[in-house]
N, C-alpha and C positions, 0 to 999 in steps of 0.2 A: 409504703409511706405511712405517715402518721396523719390521721384525720383531724386536723387542727380545729375545724369548725365544731366537731363533736366534743373535743377537749374544752374548747372555749364555752360551749353551751353547758357542759357538766360543771365547769368552774363557776358558772353563774347560777347553778342550781336548776338548770333547765333539763328535763329528761330528753333523751335522744331517741329518735326512731330512724333506723337505717336498714338498708339491704345488707345481707350477710356478705355480699361481694365487695363492699366498701373496704378498702385496704386498712387493716389494723383494728377495725371496729370489733371484731370477734374477741380479740385479745383484751381490749379495753372493757368490753362487757363482762368478761370473766373476772376482771379485777375490781369492778365497782362494788362498793360496800353495800349498796341497796340494789336488790334484784330488779326493781322497776326503773332504775336509772337509764338503762339502755334496752330498748325493744328491738330485737333483731327480726327481720322479715325475710322470708325466702322468695316471695313473689311480690309483684307490684300490687296485686289485689290485697295481700296482707298489709302492705305498707299503707295503702289508701284507707283500709279499715282502721288501722291504728291511728291514722291522722284524724279520722272522724271522731275518735274517742278522746281526743286531747281536750283537757279542761283548762280554761284560762286561769292563770294564777294572779291573785290580786295583791301579793305582798312579796317582799324579798325572801328568797329561799337560801338555805345553806348550800354550800358547794357539794356536788356529787362526784367530784373528781377523784379518781383512784389516788391513793397516797403517793405513789411513785412520781406522779406528775405535779405534785404540790411544790410551790417555789422553794420551800425550805429544803426539801429533799433533792431537788434539781441543783440547788446551790452546793449542797454537800457533795454531789457527784462531780460537779465541775471542780471543786476544791481538790478532790482525790486525783482527778486527771492532771491538774496543774502541779500538784505535789509530786506525782509520779514523773512528770516531764522534767521538773527541776532536779529530781534525784537521778534521773537517767543522763542528764547533761554533765559531761566531764568538766 
């Protein structure tokens, strides 16, 4: 599955801390343009330590979302699917 909460956080410019077992998060981490956008943890102790180091943000931040999840790219993909369906219909 897709970790929607992680995608929503990244879209708002909020870095994500997650256990590696969370479905799809390893792939998203590999695609993020900034290496600090997703912190992957192997154990709960690593997770808790990462949480302790979180700094409060006082202003709006730019999106950290990987490009393939940005709405303009998603729209293009849907348009391709619809076009292909229309062409396949006799």
